[in-house]
TIRO-2110 file (N, C-alpha, C; in Angstrom, 1 decimal):
// TIRO-2110
113.6, 84.5, 94.3, N, 1, A
112.4, 85.2, 94.0, CA, 1, A
112.1, 86.2, 95.2, C, 1, A
111.6, 87.3, 94.7, N, 2, A
111.1, 88.3, 95.7, CA, 2, A
109.8, 88.8, 95.2, C, 2, A
108.9, 89.1, 96.1, N, 3, A
107.6, 89.6, 95.8, CA, 3, A
107.7, 91.0, 95.0, C, 3, A
108.8, 91.7, 95.3, N, 4, A
109.0, 93.0, 94.6, CA, 4, A
109.2, 92.9, 93.1, C, 4, A
109.5, 91.7, 92.7, N, 5, A
109.8, 91.5, 91.3, CA, 5, A
108.6, 90.9, 90.5, C, 5, A
107.6, 90.4, 91.3, N, 6, A
106.5, 89.7, 90.6, CA, 6, A
105.9, 90.5, 89.5, C, 6, A
105.8, 89.9, 88.3, N, 7, A
105.1, 90.4, 87.2, CA, 7, A
106.0, 91.3, 86.3, C, 7, A
107.3, 91.4, 86.6, N, 8, A
108.1, 92.2, 85.7, CA, 8, A
108.4, 91.5, 84.4, C, 8, A
109.1, 92.2, 83.5, N, 9, A
109.3, 91.7, 82.2, CA, 9, A
109.9, 90.3, 82.2, C, 9, A
110.9, 90.1, 83.1, N, 10, A
111.5, 88.8, 83.2, CA, 10, A
110.5, 87.7, 83.7, C, 10, A
109.6, 88.0, 84.6, N, 11, A
108.6, 87.1, 85.0, CA, 11, A
107.7, 86.7, 83.8, C, 11, A
107.3, 87.6, 83.0, N, 12, A
106.5, 87.3, 81.8, CA, 12, A
107.2, 86.3, 80.9, C, 12, A
108.5, 86.5, 80.7, N, 13, A
109.3, 85.5, 79.9, CA, 13, A
109.4, 84.2, 80.6, C, 13, A
109.7, 84.2, 81.9, N, 14, A
109.8, 83.0, 82.7, CA, 14, A
108.5, 82.2, 82.8, C, 14, A
107.4, 82.9, 83.0, N, 15, A
106.1, 82.2, 83.1, CA, 15, A
105.7, 81.6, 81.7, C, 15, A
106.0, 82.4, 80.7, N, 16, A
105.7, 81.9, 79.3, CA, 16, A
106.5, 80.7, 79.0, C, 16, A
107.7, 80.6, 79.4, N, 17, A
108.5, 79.4, 79.1, CA, 17, A
108.0, 78.2, 79.9, C, 17, A
107.7, 78.5, 81.2, N, 18, A
107.1, 77.4, 82.0, CA, 18, A
105.8, 76.9, 81.4, C, 18, A
105.0, 77.8, 80.9, N, 19, A
103.7, 77.3, 80.3, CA, 19, A
104.0, 76.5, 79.0, C, 19, A
105.0, 76.8, 78.3, N, 20, A
105.3, 76.0, 77.1, CA, 20, A
105.9, 74.7, 77.5, C, 20, A
106.9, 74.7, 78.4, N, 21, A
107.5, 73.4, 78.7, CA, 21, A
106.6, 72.4, 79.5, C, 21, A
105.6, 72.9, 80.1, N, 22, A
104.7, 72.0, 80.9, CA, 22, A
103.4, 71.8, 80.2, C, 22, A
103.3, 72.3, 79.0, N, 23, A
102.0, 72.2, 78.2, CA, 23, A
100.9, 72.7, 79.0, C, 23, A
101.1, 74.0, 79.5, N, 24, A
100.2, 74.7, 80.3, CA, 24, A
99.8, 74.0, 81.6, C, 24, A
100.7, 73.3, 82.2, N, 25, A
100.5, 72.7, 83.5, CA, 25, A
100.0, 71.3, 83.4, C, 25, A
99.9, 70.7, 82.3, N, 26, A
99.4, 69.3, 82.2, CA, 26, A
100.4, 68.3, 82.5, C, 26, A
101.6, 68.6, 82.7, N, 27, A
102.7, 67.7, 83.0, CA, 27, A
102.9, 67.4, 84.5, C, 27, A
102.1, 68.0, 85.4, N, 28, A
102.3, 67.7, 86.8, CA, 28, A
103.5, 68.3, 87.4, C, 28, A
103.7, 69.6, 87.2, N, 29, A
105.0, 70.3, 87.6, CA, 29, A
104.9, 70.9, 89.0, C, 29, A
106.0, 70.8, 89.7, N, 30, A
106.2, 71.5, 91.0, CA, 30, A
107.1, 72.7, 90.8, C, 30, A
106.7, 73.8, 91.3, N, 31, A
107.5, 75.0, 91.2, CA, 31, A
108.0, 75.4, 92.7, C, 31, A
109.3, 75.5, 92.8, N, 32, A
109.9, 75.9, 94.1, CA, 32, A
110.5, 77.2, 93.9, C, 32, A
109.8, 78.3, 94.4, N, 33, A
110.2, 79.7, 94.1, CA, 33, A
111.4, 80.1, 94.9, C, 33, A
111.7, 79.5, 96.0, N, 34, A
112.8, 79.9, 96.9, CA, 34, A
112.7, 81.4, 97.2, C, 34, A
111.5, 81.8, 97.7, N, 35, A
111.1, 83.1, 97.9, CA, 35, A
111.9, 83.7, 99.1, C, 35, A
112.5, 84.9, 99.0, N, 36, A
113.2, 85.5, 100.1, CA, 36, A
112.6, 86.9, 100.3, C, 36, A
112.9, 87.5, 101.5, N, 37, A
112.4, 88.8, 101.8, CA, 37, A
112.7, 89.8, 100.8, C, 37, A
111.9, 90.8, 100.7, N, 38, A
112.2, 92.0, 99.8, CA, 38, A
113.4, 92.7, 100.4, C, 38, A
114.2, 93.3, 99.6, N, 39, A
115.4, 93.9, 100.1, CA, 39, A
115.4, 95.5, 99.9, C, 39, A
114.2, 96.0, 99.5, N, 40, A
114.1, 97.5, 99.4, CA, 40, A
114.7, 98.1, 98.2, C, 40, A
115.4, 97.3, 97.3, N, 41, A
116.0, 97.8, 96.1, CA, 41, A
114.9, 98.2, 95.1, C, 41, A
115.3, 98.9, 94.1, N, 42, A
114.3, 99.3, 93.1, CA, 42, A
114.2, 98.4, 91.9, C, 42, A
114.9, 97.2, 92.0, N, 43, A
114.9, 96.2, 91.0, CA, 43, A
113.4, 95.8, 90.8, C, 43, A
113.1, 95.2, 89.7, N, 44, A
111.8, 94.7, 89.5, CA, 44, A
110.8, 95.7, 89.0, C, 44, A
111.3, 96.9, 88.7, N, 45, A
110.5, 98.0, 88.2, CA, 45, A
110.2, 97.9, 86.7, C, 45, A
110.7, 96.8, 86.1, N, 46, A
110.6, 96.7, 84.6, CA, 46, A
109.2, 96.2, 84.3, C, 46, A
108.2, 97.0, 84.5, N, 47, A
106.8, 96.6, 84.2, CA, 47, A
106.2, 97.5, 83.1, C, 47, A
107.0, 98.3, 82.4, N, 48, A
106.5, 99.1, 81.3, CA, 48, A
106.0, 98.3, 80.1, C, 48, A
106.5, 97.1, 80.0, N, 49, A
106.0, 96.2, 79.0, CA, 49, A
104.5, 96.0, 79.1, C, 49, A
103.9, 96.1, 80.3, N, 50, A
102.5, 96.0, 80.5, CA, 50, A
101.6, 97.0, 79.8, C, 50, A
102.3, 98.1, 79.4, N, 51, A
101.6, 99.2, 78.7, CA, 51, A
101.8, 99.2, 77.2, C, 51, A
102.5, 98.0, 76.7, N, 52, A
102.8, 97.9, 75.3, CA, 52, A
102.2, 96.6, 74.7, C, 52, A
100.9, 96.5, 74.7, N, 53, A
100.3, 95.2, 74.2, CA, 53, A
100.7, 94.8, 72.8, C, 53, A
100.8, 95.8, 71.9, N, 54, A
101.2, 95.5, 70.5, CA, 54, A
102.5, 94.8, 70.4, C, 54, A
103.4, 95.1, 71.3, N, 55, A
104.7, 94.4, 71.2, CA, 55, A
104.7, 93.1, 72.0, C, 55, A
104.0, 93.0, 73.2, N, 56, A
104.2, 91.9, 74.1, CA, 56, A
103.0, 90.9, 74.1, C, 56, A
101.8, 91.4, 73.9, N, 57, A
100.7, 90.5, 74.2, CA, 57, A
100.6, 89.3, 73.3, C, 57, A
101.1, 89.4, 72.1, N, 58, A
101.0, 88.3, 71.1, CA, 58, A
101.7, 87.1, 71.4, C, 58, A
102.7, 87.2, 72.3, N, 59, A
103.5, 86.0, 72.7, CA, 59, A
102.6, 85.0, 73.5, C, 59, A
101.8, 85.5, 74.4, N, 60, A
101.0, 84.7, 75.2, CA, 60, A
99.9, 85.6, 75.8, C, 60, A
98.8, 85.8, 75.0, N, 61, A
97.7, 86.7, 75.4, CA, 61, A
97.1, 86.5, 76.7, C, 61, A
96.8, 85.2, 77.1, N, 62, A
96.2, 85.0, 78.4, CA, 62, A
97.2, 85.4, 79.6, C, 62, A
98.4, 85.0, 79.4, N, 63, A
99.4, 85.4, 80.4, CA, 63, A
99.6, 86.9, 80.5, C, 63, A
99.7, 87.5, 79.4, N, 64, A
99.9, 89.0, 79.4, CA, 64, A
98.7, 89.7, 80.0, C, 64, A
97.5, 89.3, 79.7, N, 65, A
96.3, 89.9, 80.2, CA, 65, A
96.2, 89.7, 81.7, C, 65, A
96.6, 88.5, 82.2, N, 66, A
96.5, 88.3, 83.6, CA, 66, A
97.5, 89.1, 84.4, C, 66, A
98.7, 89.3, 83.8, N, 67, A
99.7, 90.2, 84.5, CA, 67, A
99.3, 91.6, 84.4, C, 67, A
98.7, 92.1, 83.4, N, 68, A
98.2, 93.4, 83.3, CA, 68, A
97.2, 93.6, 84.4, C, 68, A
96.3, 92.7, 84.5, N, 69, A
95.2, 92.8, 85.6, CA, 69, A
95.8, 92.8, 87.0, C, 69, A
96.7, 91.8, 87.3, N, 70, A
97.2, 91.7, 88.6, CA, 70, A
98.2, 92.8, 89.0, C, 70, A
99.1, 93.1, 88.1, N, 71, A
100.2, 94.1, 88.4, CA, 71, A
99.8, 95.5, 88.0, C, 71, A
99.2, 95.6, 86.8, N, 72, A
98.9, 96.9, 86.3, CA, 72, A
97.6, 97.5, 86.9, C, 72, A
96.6, 96.7, 87.1, N, 73, A
95.3, 97.3, 87.6, CA, 73, A
95.2, 97.1, 89.1, C, 73, A
95.4, 95.9, 89.6, N, 74, A
95.3, 95.6, 91.0, CA, 74, A
96.5, 96.1, 91.8, C, 74, A
97.6, 96.4, 91.1, N, 75, A
98.9, 96.9, 91.8, CA, 75, A
99.4, 95.9, 92.8, C, 75, A
99.3, 94.6, 92.5, N, 76, A
99.7, 93.5, 93.4, CA, 76, A
101.0, 92.9, 92.9, C, 76, A
102.0, 92.9, 93.8, N, 77, A
103.3, 92.3, 93.5, CA, 77, A
103.5, 91.2, 94.5, C, 77, A
102.9, 90.0, 94.3, N, 78, A
103.0, 88.9, 95.2, CA, 78, A
103.1, 87.6, 94.4, C, 78, A
104.2, 86.9, 94.7, N, 79, A
104.5, 85.7, 93.9, CA, 79, A
103.3, 84.7, 94.1, C, 79, A
102.6, 84.7, 95.2, N, 80, A
101.5, 83.8, 95.4, CA, 80, A
100.4, 83.9, 94.3, C, 80, A
100.4, 85.1, 93.6, N, 81, A
99.4, 85.3, 92.6, CA, 81, A
99.7, 84.5, 91.3, C, 81, A
100.9, 83.9, 91.2, N, 82, A
101.3, 83.1, 90.1, CA, 82, A
100.4, 81.9, 89.9, C, 82, A
99.7, 81.5, 91.0, N, 83, A
98.8, 80.3, 90.9, CA, 83, A
97.5, 80.6, 90.2, C, 83, A
97.3, 81.8, 89.8, N, 84, A
96.2, 82.2, 89.0, CA, 84, A
96.1, 81.3, 87.7, C, 84, A
95.0, 80.7, 87.4, N, 85, A
94.9, 79.8, 86.3, CA, 85, A
95.4, 80.4, 85.0, C, 85, A
95.3, 81.7, 84.8, N, 86, A
95.8, 82.3, 83.6, CA, 86, A
97.3, 82.5, 83.6, C, 86, A
97.9, 82.2, 84.7, N, 87, A
99.4, 82.3, 84.7, CA, 87, A
100.0, 80.9, 84.7, C, 87, A
99.9, 80.2, 85.8, N, 88, A
100.6, 78.9, 85.9, CA, 88, A
99.5, 77.8, 86.4, C, 88, A
98.6, 77.5, 85.5, N, 89, A
97.6, 76.6, 85.9, CA, 89, A
98.1, 75.1, 86.1, C, 89, A
97.5, 74.4, 87.0, N, 90, A
97.8, 73.0, 87.2, CA, 90, A
99.1, 72.7, 87.8, C, 90, A
99.8, 73.6, 88.4, N, 91, A
101.1, 73.4, 89.0, CA, 91, A
101.0, 73.4, 90.5, C, 91, A
102.0, 72.7, 91.1, N, 92, A
102.0, 72.7, 92.6, CA, 92, A
103.2, 73.7, 93.0, C, 92, A
102.9, 74.6, 94.0, N, 93, A
103.9, 75.6, 94.3, CA, 93, A
104.4, 75.4, 95.8, C, 93, A
105.7, 75.7, 95.9, N, 94, A
106.2, 75.9, 97.3, CA, 94, A
106.5, 77.4, 97.3, C, 94, A
105.6, 78.1, 98.0, N, 95, A
105.6, 79.6, 98.0, CA, 95, A
106.0, 80.2, 99.3, C, 95, A
106.3, 79.4, 100.3, N, 96, A
106.7, 80.0, 101.6, CA, 96, A
108.1, 80.5, 101.4, C, 96, A
108.4, 81.4, 102.3, N, 97, A
109.8, 82.0, 102.3, CA, 97, A
110.8, 81.0, 102.8, C, 97, A
111.9, 81.0, 102.1, N, 98, A
113.0, 80.2, 102.5, CA, 98, A
113.8, 80.8, 103.7, C, 98, A
114.2, 80.1, 104.7, N, 99, A
114.9, 80.6, 105.8, CA, 99, A
116.3, 81.0, 105.4, C, 99, A
117.0, 81.7, 106.4, N, 100, A
118.3, 82.2, 106.2, CA, 100, A
119.4, 81.2, 106.6, C, 100, A
119.1, 80.5, 107.7, N, 101, A
120.2, 79.6, 108.2, CA, 101, A
120.0, 78.2, 107.6, C, 101, A
121.0, 77.4, 107.8, N, 102, A
121.1, 76.0, 107.2, CA, 102, A
120.0, 75.1, 107.7, C, 102, A
119.6, 75.2, 108.9, N, 103, A
118.5, 74.3, 109.5, CA, 103, A
117.2, 74.7, 108.8, C, 103, A
116.9, 76.0, 108.7, N, 104, A
115.7, 76.5, 108.1, CA, 104, A
115.6, 76.0, 106.7, C, 104, A
116.7, 76.1, 106.0, N, 105, A
116.7, 75.8, 104.5, CA, 105, A
116.6, 74.3, 104.4, C, 105, A
117.2, 73.5, 105.2, N, 106, A
117.0, 72.0, 105.2, CA, 106, A
115.6, 71.6, 105.4, C, 106, A
114.9, 72.3, 106.4, N, 107, A
113.5, 72.0, 106.6, CA, 107, A
112.7, 72.4, 105.4, C, 107, A
113.0, 73.5, 104.8, N, 108, A
112.2, 74.1, 103.6, CA, 108, A
112.3, 73.0, 102.5, C, 108, A
113.5, 72.5, 102.2, N, 109, A
113.6, 71.5, 101.1, CA, 109, A
112.9, 70.2, 101.5, C, 109, A
113.0, 69.8, 102.7, N, 110, A
112.3, 68.6, 103.1, CA, 110, A
110.8, 68.7, 102.9, C, 110, A
110.2, 69.9, 103.3, N, 111, A
108.8, 70.2, 103.1, CA, 111, A
108.5, 70.2, 101.6, C, 111, A
109.4, 70.8, 100.8, N, 112, A
109.2, 70.9, 99.4, CA, 112, A
109.1, 69.5, 98.8, C, 112, A
110.0, 68.6, 99.1, N, 113, A
110.1, 67.3, 98.5, CA, 113, A
108.8, 66.5, 98.9, C, 113, A
108.3, 66.7, 100.2, N, 114, A
107.1, 66.0, 100.6, CA, 114, A
105.9, 66.5, 99.8, C, 114, A
105.9, 67.8, 99.6, N, 115, A
104.8, 68.4, 98.9, CA, 115, A
104.7, 68.0, 97.5, C, 115, A
105.9, 67.8, 96.8, N, 116, A
105.9, 67.4, 95.4, CA, 116, A
105.8, 65.9, 95.1, C, 116, A
105.7, 65.1, 96.2, N, 117, A
105.6, 63.6, 95.9, CA, 117, A
104.4, 63.3, 95.1, C, 117, A
END
């Protein structure tokens, strides 16, 4: 995950699937984003779906409206915003950035497992 991708078309699909699989967060789900630094690429620009409510909104109106508000109106591209109740309610997140070396990654996963207990 990268903040630069937050709210793109693939996120809408991913968050929608998570919402269905977890019964909108009622199953006590932990989400480990494995967030990494932005890389400066232009990927993640697929947000035109936010201007096409007739095509996209019907799949999950609450999710769609939240992403329109956060990405389209507020211009915010931050994975931490996924904890908005209209996006992924009732879930526990590991949102810190994952390190690059083996020791940092090991610590990251230990913290994640502790958090999700």
